[in-house]
N, C-alpha and C positions, 0 to 999 in steps of 0.2 A: 545451519549455524546463523544464528544471530549475531550482529555487530553489538558490542554494548561500548558505552562509554564511560571514560576515567579520569578523572584528576588526580595528580600527584601530590602525596600530603607534603613532601617537600618541595618541591620547585614549583607547583602547581601549575606544571604543564598539562593538558587535557589532550588526551588521545583515544582512538577507537581500539579494539580488540575484537577479534572473531571467536567466540569460546561457543560449547555446545550448551545447550538449553537448561542439562540436571548438573553443569559443573559448577561447584561454589565460586564464589564471585568473590574472594578470600584470596589473599596471596599473590595478586598482580601487581608487579612491579612496573614502572617508568620506565621506557627505553631512552628515556635523556640522562636520567641522573640515576637510576636503579631505587628510587624511593619506592615504598610502600603507597599504592593509590586506592581510590574507593570509587567504588560505582556511582554515577551521576542519572538522573532522569533525563531521557533521552526524548527528542520530539520527531516528528515524521511529518511529510509532506504529502498532499493529497493532489492530485490534478484532476481540473474540471474544467470542462470546456461548453460555451453556453449558459441559459438559463434552464431551469427549472423547467419539465416537461419537452426539453428538444430533442434532435434525433439521437441522442446519445444515451434513450432510456433503455438500458439493456433488458427491462421487464416486459418491454412491447415486442408483439409480435412482429416479424419481417416482411416485405412484402413477398409474393409469388408464392406461398405456403398452402396450395391448395383451394386458393380463393377463386374469385371470380378471371375467366381466361381474358375477358375484354376489358378487365381494369385490375388496378394493381392493390384494391382490397384484397385481404387474405381470408376477411371473413363478415359476413353480415354486409353484404353490397345491397345498397337499395335500389340499385340499378335493375339488377337481374334475380334478386331475391336469394342468392348465398349467403 
């Protein structure tokens, strides 16, 4: 279930509420004053480490996956022709 952000129409209190995706977002009430609230646009954060092409490249094959036994290259080893 996603978390939605709401703002109270009466006291401007900003709060979050866990609701099913198919549930209507109408009829949500403020936990502070019980006033009716409206849904607001929520943002999210992403985590990034390093620069583009760093070792966090999830599409790159990992070492040791059937490549050369004398090196860590998984394929197309120029040393042994794998």
